[in-house]
N, C-alpha and C positions, 0 to 999 in steps of 0.2 A: 602111259609109260613114264611121263614126267612125275606123276603122283607117287610112283614107287609104292612104298608100304604105308604111306601117310593115310591113316584111316579117315581123318576129318575131310581131307581133300577128296578122297574116294566117295564119301557120302555126298559131298556137294556135286560131284560129277554125276552120280546116280540120280540126284534130285532133278537135274536138267535133262538127263538122258531120254526119259519118256516123251517129254514134249518135243525134243529135237527129232526123235525118231518119227513121231507123228507128222511133223513138219516136212521132213525129207520124203516120207512115204506119199503124202498128199501132193507134194511138188512133182514127184516122179509120175504119179497117176495123171496129173494135169498135163504134163508134157507129153505123155504117151496117149492121152485120150482114153484111158482105161478105168477112170474113176467110177463111171456110172453106166447103167445099161443104155445102149444107144436107142434113139428113136428112129425106127426104120421107116423111111419115106418111100412108099411103094409106087412104082410106075404103073399107071393105069391108062386105059385107052381113051378116056375123055375126062375133062374136068367136071367135078360134081356141080350140080346146080347150087348156087349160093343162096340158100333159103334158111340156113341154120338148122335143118332137121337131121342131117347125117343119115338119111334113109336111102341114098342111092347105092347101087350095087358096088360101086367103086370102094366104098368104105368097108365092105365085107372082106376086101383083099388086104386091108391095112391092119397091122397089129396095134394094140393100144397100150400105152404106159400110164400108170397111176401116179397121182401126185402124193406128196408127203406134207405133213405139217412143217411149216417153214422153220420154226425155231424150237421145237419140242423134241429133245433127245430121248425123253422117256416114253413118249407116246407118239409114234410116228404116223399111225394110221388116222386119216382125217375122219371127223364125224360126218362130214358132207363130201363123200368121195368125188374125185374129179379124174377124168381120163383125157388123154390127148392122142390124136392120130394124125397122119400126114400122107398125102398122095401127091404125085407129080406127073406132069406131061411135059413135052418140049416147050409149052407155053409158060409154065410156072408151077408153083407149089401151093397146095391148099391144106391148111391146118384145120382140124376139127376138134372141138372140145365138148364134153358132156359133163355137166355139173349137177350132182344130186342136190335137190332143194325141196324140202317139204312144203314150202309156201312160195311157189314161183310167182304168185300174184302180188307178193309183198317185197319183191326185190327192190332194194333201195337205190334210188336214182335222183335224189334231191340235194346232193351236195351243192354248196353255193357256187355260182358261176364265176369262179376266180381261178387263179393259177393252180393247177393240180386238181381241178374239180373232179375228174373221173376217179382219182384215187380214193375219194370218200364214199364212192358208190360200190355196189356189187360190180366187180370188174375182173377182167383177164388181161394180163400183160404178156407180150412176146418179146424176147430178146434173142437176137441171132447175129452171128458173125458169118457173112457169106464167103469169107476166105478160109475159115477154119483154122486160122493161124493163132488166134488168141493174143494178138498184139495190142489190144486196147480199143480197136475200132469195132463198133457194132451198131445195129439198128434196133429201134424199140417201137412197139405199137401197144397202145393201151385202149381198150374199149369197154364201155359199160352198156347197160340195158337201155340207156337213153341216147348215147352218142354212138350210133351204129357205124358211123363213118370212121371212128377211131381218132386217136391223137398220135401223131407221128414224130419221132425224134431220131436224130443221127448223133451218135457219140463217136466222133472221129477227130483225128489230129488237126483237121482244118476247120473244125467247129461249124461246118455248114449245116443248116437245118434241112432235114429231109422233106421234100414235097413230092410224094409219089403220085403217079398217075396209073390208073388201071387196077388199083387195089379194090377188091370187092368184099363186102362183109355183111353178115346178117345173123340175127339171133332168133331163137324159137323158144317159147315157153311151153313145156309139157305139163303133165299132171303132177309129177313129183321131181321135176328136173328142169333145167334150162340148158340149151345147147347153142353152139355157134360155129360158123364156118367162115374162114377168111382166105381169100385167094390173093396171092402175091405174084405178079408177073416177073419172070426173069429179066425182062427188059429194063426193070428198075436198076439193075446192078451191072449192066454191060460196061459202064464206065469205071467200075471199081477194079483197081489193079489186083490181080490174083483171085478174083471172084470165081468160085466153082459153080458153073452153070451147065448142067447136062443138056444135051440135045436129044439124040436118039439112044445113046448109051450112057450109063452112069459112070463107068470107068473108075469105080472106087471113090467118086467124089463125095464130099460131106461138108456140112456146115457145123458150127457149134452154137449152142444157145441154151435157153431156159425159158420156162413159162411160169407164171404165178397166177394165183386166184385169191381175191379177197371176198369172203362171204360176210354180208351184213344182214340183208333181208329185214326182218322185223326186230332185230336185236336191240335197237335203241327205242323201239316203240313202247308207249305206256301199256298197250294191250298185247305185248309179244307173247308168244307161246312160252310156257314155263321152262322148257329145256332149250330154248333158242340161244345160240351163242355166236359170237363173231369167230371167224376162223381164217387164218392166213396160210396159204399152201404154196408149194413150189414143186415142179417136176423133179428137180434135183436141189439139194441144199447142203450147205456146210454150216448152217445155222448163223450166218451173218445177219446183221440188221438190214443189210442192203440187198434188195431184190436183184440188183444189177451185178452182184458179186461174180466176176468172171471165173473165179476158181471153182464155181459150181456149175459152169457151163458144161453140158454133155454133148455128145456127138449126135448130129442129125444126119444119118447116112442115107444117101440115095440108093435105092434098091430096084432091080428089074424083076 
């Protein structure tokens, strides 16, 4: 309205308009939790056996979501597809991952034993906010084919390091894939204010979060396969350089 008929000012407004509209749209989706397809965490009668195989009947009840390339807007479909599933009981939630891999015997796990060692290997990361509020606090687990017990971190306002008890995790190497199961007991979060922890009924409860995968395998090996490439993936992405970008957290919905 203030621009009136000033053509130059109107051109400047139009220049910024597209970016601002994208910003406000993403902000609205983030606030409403409608930006991404939700991961449905299915209630089951028993916790799966944590052996990494995902062959228990409980997994047949859970829908799977596919990962995307982390930062490639032009080619979103990964070369090495990954899917995630989730099931829950009153004890806790189990996440399952299946990673396509033509050379599972060459999964890389030799990153130097220093800070961030697992990030240099073939790995999977889990980020999740058990309150679903998206106010900055969340938990993180990263594991690779060597550190089956995982690395645990808490990103919270009090900066306390998370030292969970009862988390169970295992991987499995198949013919052309590797897979993983990780059980996280609800008892870990009973002291978290606002944590959504279902008992017998889900009552519309949900977490928010994201998963990532880094594929390395024989990519850096002198005798690598000719078409072997490194690939970084996420369940949801806004193409940030940060895997922990909370604007890309989707809804993890408890379902009966």
